[in-house]
Phi, psi and omega in degrees: 000141178246179184296337179295332181258008181282150176279143176293138175085352181261136180275135178235161174255131179290125179267322186195153172247119182258090175209147178266355183274108183295326179294319177294318176301316180296319179297313179298321179297321180294334176279347184095015182262093179207170184306135177093350181269145176284147178217142180231131173277118183273316179204165179240143172237177182300318185262000182175211181208163175257128182237156174248122178231123184055237181258012184242159174241135185225145173264126177234150180277170184296326180296318179289322178298326177293330184280344181265110182266135181238000000 
């Protein structure tokens, strides 16, 4: 299951990040988005969603949300 199918307000644990882009992996890691970390979908918009990772809130697009498996 990926973030696109996650319920708003429910906390999930990241199982895996599925991307071949090493720069994107490094960016997500710097945000605290990696395997074993909790993530919560706060809200959804047309082009993506707002997530809470650690103490931050971030807007991510649907393509990135598909790559984050929970």
